[in-house]
C-alpha positions as CSV (number, residue, x, y, z in Angstrom):
1,X,-26.1,-61.1,29.0
2,X,-29.8,-61.6,29.3
3,X,-30.8,-64.6,31.5
4,X,-32.7,-66.4,28.7
5,X,-30.3,-65.5,25.8
6,X,-30.3,-68.4,23.3
7,X,-33.7,-69.7,24.3
8,X,-36.2,-69.7,21.4
9,X,-39.9,-69.5,22.3
10,X,-42.7,-70.1,19.8
11,X,-45.8,-68.1,20.8
12,X,-49.1,-69.4,19.5
13,X,-51.1,-67.4,22.0
14,X,-53.5,-64.5,21.8
15,X,-55.4,-62.1,24.0
16,X,-53.7,-61.8,27.4
17,X,-52.6,-64.9,29.5
18,X,-50.2,-66.3,26.9
19,X,-48.9,-63.0,25.5
20,X,-48.2,-61.9,29.0
21,X,-46.2,-65.1,29.7
22,X,-44.2,-64.8,26.5
23,X,-43.5,-61.1,27.0
24,X,-42.0,-62.0,30.4
25,X,-39.7,-64.5,28.6
26,X,-38.9,-61.9,25.9
27,X,-38.0,-59.3,28.5
28,X,-35.6,-61.9,30.0
29,X,-33.8,-62.2,26.7
30,X,-35.6,-65.1,24.9
31,X,-36.1,-65.0,21.2
32,X,-39.9,-65.0,21.1
33,X,-41.5,-65.8,17.7
34,X,-45.1,-64.8,17.7
35,X,-47.0,-67.1,15.2
36,X,-50.2,-65.4,14.1
37,X,-53.0,-66.5,11.8
38,X,-53.6,-64.4,8.7
39,X,-56.0,-62.1,10.7
40,X,-53.5,-61.7,13.5
41,X,-53.9,-61.7,17.3
42,X,-57.5,-60.7,18.1
43,X,-56.3,-57.9,20.3
44,X,-54.8,-56.1,17.3
45,X,-58.4,-54.9,16.8
46,X,-59.4,-54.4,20.4
47,X,-60.1,-50.7,21.1
48,X,-60.4,-47.9,21.4
49,X,-58.0,-46.6,22.4
50,X,-55.8,-46.9,19.4
51,X,-52.4,-45.1,18.8
52,X,-52.2,-44.2,15.1
53,X,-54.3,-47.3,14.4
54,X,-52.4,-49.7,16.7
55,X,-54.4,-51.2,19.6
56,X,-53.1,-50.0,23.0
57,X,-54.1,-53.4,24.4
58,X,-51.9,-55.3,21.9
59,X,-49.0,-52.9,22.4
60,X,-49.1,-53.4,26.2
61,X,-48.2,-57.1,26.2
62,X,-46.3,-57.9,23.0
63,X,-43.0,-56.1,23.1
64,X,-39.7,-58.0,22.5
65,X,-41.3,-60.4,20.0
66,X,-41.1,-61.1,16.3
67,X,-44.2,-61.8,14.2
68,X,-44.6,-64.4,11.6
69,X,-47.9,-65.1,9.9
70,X,-48.6,-68.8,9.3
71,X,-51.9,-70.4,8.3
72,X,-51.8,-73.7,10.2
73,X,-54.9,-74.9,8.3
74,X,-52.8,-75.3,5.1
75,X,-50.4,-78.1,4.5
76,X,-47.6,-75.7,3.5
77,X,-48.2,-73.7,6.7
78,X,-47.9,-76.9,8.7
79,X,-44.5,-77.7,7.1
80,X,-43.4,-74.2,8.1
81,X,-44.6,-74.8,11.7
82,X,-42.8,-78.1,11.9
83,X,-39.6,-76.3,10.9
84,X,-40.2,-73.7,13.6
85,X,-40.8,-76.5,16.2
86,X,-37.5,-78.2,15.3
87,X,-35.6,-75.0,16.2
88,X,-37.5,-74.1,19.4
89,X,-36.9,-74.7,23.1
90,X,-40.5,-73.7,24.2
91,X,-43.9,-73.7,22.6
92,X,-46.7,-71.8,24.4
93,X,-50.3,-72.1,23.3
94,X,-53.6,-71.0,24.8
95,X,-56.2,-72.7,22.5
96,X,-59.1,-74.5,24.0
97,X,-57.9,-78.1,24.9
98,X,-57.7,-80.3,21.9
99,X,-57.4,-77.6,19.3
100,X,-53.7,-78.1,18.6
101,X,-54.3,-81.9,18.2
102,X,-57.0,-81.1,15.6
103,X,-54.5,-79.2,13.6
104,X,-52.3,-82.3,13.5
105,X,-50.0,-81.4,16.4
106,X,-50.9,-83.4,19.4
107,X,-48.4,-84.0,22.2
108,X,-46.9,-87.2,20.6
109,X,-46.4,-85.5,17.3
110,X,-44.8,-82.5,18.9
111,X,-42.5,-84.8,20.9
112,X,-41.6,-86.7,17.6
113,X,-40.6,-83.5,15.9
114,X,-38.6,-82.2,18.9
115,X,-38.1,-84.4,22.0
116,X,-36.5,-81.5,23.8
117,X,-39.3,-79.1,23.3
118,X,-41.2,-77.7,26.4
119,X,-44.9,-77.5,25.5
120,X,-47.0,-75.1,27.6
121,X,-50.8,-75.2,27.4
122,X,-52.8,-72.4,29.1
123,X,-56.5,-72.8,29.2
124,X,-59.5,-71.9,31.4
125,X,-59.8,-75.2,33.3
126,X,-56.8,-77.3,32.3
127,X,-56.2,-80.2,30.0
128,X,-58.1,-82.7,32.3
129,X,-61.2,-82.8,34.5
130,X,-64.9,-82.5,33.9
131,X,-64.6,-78.8,32.9
132,X,-61.8,-79.3,30.4
133,X,-63.9,-78.4,27.4
134,X,-65.5,-75.3,28.8
135,X,-64.5,-72.0,27.4
136,X,-62.4,-70.1,29.8
137,X,-62.2,-66.3,30.3
138,X,-60.8,-64.2,33.1
139,X,-64.2,-63.1,34.4
140,X,-65.4,-66.8,34.6
141,X,-62.2,-67.7,36.6
142,X,-62.6,-64.7,38.9
143,X,-66.1,-65.8,39.7
144,X,-65.5,-69.5,40.3
145,X,-62.2,-69.0,42.2
146,X,-64.0,-67.4,45.1
147,X,-62.2,-64.1,44.5
148,X,-65.3,-62.1,43.6
149,X,-67.1,-63.3,46.8
150,X,-64.6,-61.4,48.9
151,X,-63.8,-58.5,46.6
152,X,-66.6,-56.2,47.8
153,X,-67.8,-54.3,50.8
154,X,-69.7,-56.4,53.4
155,X,-73.1,-55.2,52.2
156,X,-72.2,-55.1,48.4
157,X,-72.5,-57.4,45.5
158,X,-69.5,-59.5,44.3
159,X,-67.0,-57.6,42.2
160,X,-64.2,-58.5,39.8
161,X,-60.8,-57.0,40.3
162,X,-60.3,-54.0,38.0
163,X,-57.9,-55.8,35.7
164,X,-57.6,-59.4,34.3
165,X,-56.0,-61.0,37.4
166,X,-56.7,-64.6,36.3
167,X,-55.0,-64.0,32.9
168,X,-52.0,-62.3,34.5
169,X,-51.6,-64.9,37.2
170,X,-51.8,-67.7,34.6
171,X,-49.2,-66.0,32.5
172,X,-46.9,-65.7,35.5
173,X,-47.4,-69.3,36.7
174,X,-46.7,-70.4,33.1
175,X,-43.5,-68.5,33.0
176,X,-42.4,-70.0,36.3
177,X,-43.3,-73.5,35.0
178,X,-41.2,-72.8,31.8
179,X,-38.2,-71.8,33.9
180,X,-38.5,-74.9,36.0
181,X,-38.8,-77.1,32.9
182,X,-35.8,-75.5,31.3
183,X,-33.8,-76.3,34.4
184,X,-35.0,-79.9,34.5
185,X,-34.1,-80.4,30.8
186,X,-30.5,-79.6,31.6
187,X,-30.4,-82.7,33.7
188,X,-32.7,-85.0,31.7
189,X,-32.3,-83.8,28.1
190,X,-36.0,-84.2,27.7
191,X,-38.9,-81.8,27.2
192,X,-41.9,-81.4,29.4
193,X,-45.6,-80.5,29.1
194,X,-46.7,-77.7,31.4
195,X,-50.5,-77.5,31.9
196,X,-51.7,-74.2,33.4
197,X,-55.4,-73.2,34.0
198,X,-56.8,-69.8,34.8
199,X,-59.0,-71.2,37.6
200,X,-56.1,-72.9,39.4
201,X,-53.9,-69.9,38.9
202,X,-56.2,-67.8,41.0
203,X,-56.9,-70.5,43.6
204,X,-53.1,-70.8,44.1
205,X,-53.0,-67.1,45.0
206,X,-55.4,-67.5,47.9
207,X,-52.6,-68.4,50.5
208,X,-53.8,-67.3,53.9
209,X,-57.4,-67.0,52.9
210,X,-57.4,-70.7,52.0
211,X,-55.5,-71.4,55.2
212,X,-58.2,-69.6,57.2
213,X,-60.9,-71.5,55.5
214,X,-59.2,-74.9,56.1
215,X,-58.7,-74.0,59.7
216,X,-62.1,-72.7,60.5
217,X,-64.5,-74.2,57.9
218,X,-65.9,-70.7,57.5
219,X,-66.2,-68.8,54.2
220,X,-64.0,-65.7,54.2
221,X,-66.1,-62.7,54.8
222,X,-66.0,-59.7,52.4
223,X,-64.2,-56.9,54.2
224,X,-63.7,-54.3,51.5
225,X,-60.1,-53.2,51.8
226,X,-59.7,-54.6,55.3
227,X,-57.6,-57.7,56.2
228,X,-59.2,-60.6,58.0
229,X,-56.3,-61.3,60.3
230,X,-54.8,-57.8,61.1
231,X,-56.5,-54.6,62.4
232,X,-56.2,-51.8,61.4
233,X,-55.0,-52.8,57.9
234,X,-57.2,-51.1,55.3
235,X,-58.2,-48.0,53.5
236,X,-59.6,-44.9,55.3
237,X,-61.2,-41.8,53.8
238,X,-59.4,-38.5,54.5
239,X,-60.7,-35.0,53.9
240,X,-59.6,-34.9,50.2
241,X,-59.0,-38.5,49.2
242,X,-58.1,-41.9,50.6
243,X,-55.2,-43.4,52.5
244,X,-54.1,-46.9,53.3
245,X,-52.8,-48.0,56.8
246,X,-51.0,-51.3,57.6
247,X,-50.6,-52.0,61.3
248,X,-49.1,-55.4,61.1
249,X,-48.0,-56.0,64.7
250,X,-48.5,-54.6,68.2
251,X,-45.4,-52.6,68.1
252,X,-46.7,-50.7,65.1
253,X,-50.0,-50.3,67.0
254,X,-48.3,-48.4,69.7
255,X,-46.7,-46.1,67.2
256,X,-50.0,-45.7,65.4
257,X,-51.8,-44.7,68.5
258,X,-49.2,-42.1,69.5
259,X,-49.6,-40.6,66.0
260,X,-53.4,-40.7,65.6
261,X,-55.1,-41.1,69.1
262,X,-53.0,-41.8,72.2
263,X,-56.2,-42.6,74.2
264,X,-56.5,-45.8,72.3
265,X,-53.5,-47.2,74.2
266,X,-55.6,-47.3,77.4
267,X,-58.4,-49.4,75.9
268,X,-57.9,-53.1,76.7
269,X,-60.2,-54.0,73.7
270,X,-57.5,-52.9,71.4
271,X,-54.3,-53.9,73.3
272,X,-53.4,-56.8,71.0
273,X,-54.0,-57.7,67.4
274,X,-56.2,-60.6,68.5
275,X,-58.4,-58.3,70.5
276,X,-58.5,-55.7,67.7
277,X,-59.7,-58.3,65.2
278,X,-62.4,-59.3,67.7
279,X,-63.4,-55.6,68.3
280,X,-63.0,-54.4,64.7
281,X,-66.6,-53.0,64.6
282,X,-65.9,-50.7,67.6
283,X,-62.4,-49.6,66.5
284,X,-62.8,-48.9,62.8
285,X,-65.6,-46.3,62.9
286,X,-63.7,-44.4,65.6
287,X,-60.6,-44.3,63.4
288,X,-62.7,-43.4,60.3
289,X,-64.0,-40.3,62.1
290,X,-60.5,-39.2,63.0
291,X,-59.0,-39.6,59.5
292,X,-61.8,-37.6,57.9
293,X,-60.7,-34.6,59.8
294,X,-57.5,-34.0,57.8
295,X,-55.9,-34.4,54.4
296,X,-54.2,-37.3,52.7
297,X,-50.8,-35.5,52.7
298,X,-51.2,-34.7,56.4
299,X,-51.9,-38.3,57.5
300,X,-49.4,-40.0,55.2
301,X,-46.6,-37.7,56.3
302,X,-47.6,-38.0,59.9
303,X,-47.9,-41.8,59.9
304,X,-44.7,-42.3,58.0
305,X,-43.0,-39.9,60.4
306,X,-44.0,-42.2,63.3
307,X,-42.8,-45.3,61.4
308,X,-46.3,-46.5,60.5
309,X,-46.7,-48.0,57.0
310,X,-49.1,-45.8,55.1
311,X,-49.7,-44.5,51.6
312,X,-52.1,-42.6,49.4
313,X,-54.6,-44.3,47.1
314,X,-53.6,-43.2,43.7
315,X,-55.3,-42.8,40.4
316,X,-53.2,-43.9,37.4
317,X,-52.3,-40.3,36.6
318,X,-51.0,-39.8,40.1
319,X,-49.1,-43.1,40.1
320,X,-47.2,-42.4,36.9
321,X,-46.2,-38.9,38.2
322,X,-44.9,-40.3,41.4
323,X,-41.1,-39.6,41.8
324,X,-40.3,-43.0,43.2
325,X,-42.1,-44.8,40.3
326,X,-40.1,-42.6,37.9
327,X,-36.8,-43.3,39.8
328,X,-37.3,-47.0,39.5
329,X,-37.7,-46.8,35.8
330,X,-41.1,-48.5,35.9
331,X,-42.2,-47.1,32.6
332,X,-40.0,-47.7,29.6
333,X,-40.5,-46.1,26.1
334,X,-40.4,-48.2,22.9
335,X,-40.3,-46.8,19.4
336,X,-43.0,-48.3,17.2
337,X,-43.0,-47.7,13.4
338,X,-46.7,-46.8,13.4
339,X,-47.5,-45.7,17.0
340,X,-44.3,-43.8,17.5
341,X,-42.8,-43.6,21.0
342,X,-45.1,-45.7,23.2
343,X,-44.7,-46.1,27.0
344,X,-44.9,-49.6,28.5
345,X,-44.6,-51.0,32.0
346,X,-41.4,-53.0,32.5
347,X,-41.0,-56.2,34.5
348,X,-40.6,-55.5,38.2
349,X,-37.3,-57.3,38.2
350,X,-34.0,-55.5,38.9
351,X,-31.0,-57.8,38.4
352,X,-27.7,-56.7,40.0
353,X,-25.4,-58.0,37.3
354,X,-27.7,-58.2,34.2
355,X,-28.1,-55.0,32.2
356,X,-31.5,-54.2,30.8
357,X,-31.5,-53.9,27.1
358,X,-33.8,-51.5,25.3
359,X,-37.0,-53.2,24.5
360,X,-38.1,-53.8,20.9
361,X,-41.5,-52.6,19.8
362,X,-44.5,-54.9,19.6
363,X,-44.3,-56.3,16.0
364,X,-46.4,-55.4,13.0
365,X,-48.5,-58.3,11.7
366,X,-46.1,-60.5,9.8
367,X,-43.2,-58.1,10.2
368,X,-40.6,-60.8,10.6
369,X,-42.1,-63.5,8.4
370,X,-39.4,-63.3,5.7
371,X,-36.6,-62.9,8.2
372,X,-37.6,-66.0,10.2
373,X,-38.2,-68.1,7.1
374,X,-34.7,-67.3,5.8
375,X,-33.3,-68.3,9.2
376,X,-35.0,-71.7,8.7
377,X,-33.3,-72.0,5.3
378,X,-36.2,-71.2,3.0
379,X,-35.2,-69.6,-0.3
380,X,-36.7,-66.4,-1.8
381,X,-38.5,-68.5,-4.4
382,X,-39.9,-70.8,-1.8
383,X,-41.1,-67.9,0.4
384,X,-42.8,-66.3,-2.7
385,X,-44.6,-69.6,-3.3
386,X,-45.7,-69.8,0.3
387,X,-47.0,-66.2,0.2
388,X,-48.8,-66.9,-3.1
389,X,-50.5,-70.0,-1.6
390,X,-51.6,-68.1,1.5
391,X,-49.6,-70.4,3.7
392,X,-47.7,-67.5,5.2
393,X,-48.3,-63.7,5.3
394,X,-45.5,-61.3,4.6
395,X,-47.4,-58.2,3.3
396,X,-45.9,-56.0,6.0
397,X,-42.6,-57.9,6.5
398,X,-39.3,-56.2,6.4
399,X,-37.5,-56.0,3.1
400,X,-35.4,-58.9,2.1
């Protein structure tokens, strides 16, 4: 049995933060109904790359969902949406604040239709505050959150993380909020409004960096791959690539020295982590010279053999060939009617007593419109009328 079996989620989201959230819920067994406008989710057209005309971007975050096309700007489309809301447990949207209200579905109206519904709103800056109405994108959130100020080498310009961390973080926080709201509803019988912003989602991930700032009043310094509170804990260049080394305590330091350079044990400047942090600039160049003398395989094998945490810095092609990644079933194939067999990255959750079902492919635009309308009780004649009026789209829906 899937953990969220029996939970219906209406997905009004597009791009990444919302679709990532609802994909998590779908992977956990929820029935996710992706409500798309006639043109579809914007990312259906984002590319290249495309796989037989299907956007790789869209395919990566929309498995385990059913697609229904509804034009919420039409009165008939709004009636269909109301029927969907009545049957749902969760509604997720990532419009700019106020957009859903302009369509006639503000929070009081949603509550009137379904008092048990959990409404989730994801936006750049949240539903309140002076920046409420600003457009919000991942890049903007990464810049304003302080993340870009530390994601660089000490003498370099600020950099964004190589993927959309703010969107992904917001999607995960939203999923956590939904799970909490579902649990609370068991006790109260009432729905909830979960307000998630991209900016706060990244700020909430700062953890020890925020703690360091509050304790010292000093802005965190950019350290490249290094850690502000532990040394050596960073990337080093080897002869043929890069490795990472994580010396998280003084016991590991002793093992590290016996593996790399035993003479370091006699240097009082490096005897404790506190001293190593203070003398980082003397220690790190010395280690860098040593690591450049041999290969990635040599150092990783040697360090691990001495019980020191270490690993190679992979490219994507190296990552997905790794035997451990394969053994954990990290990549799962889905069969898509247009794209064919397409690999996707599964959730990093392995339940002991819950069997993983085979994922369903990301839906074609409007693939399930007829199916879902029939579940709501609409007749063939009524569906034909809705299609003719342009209230719903079922051009690519499955046969009746």
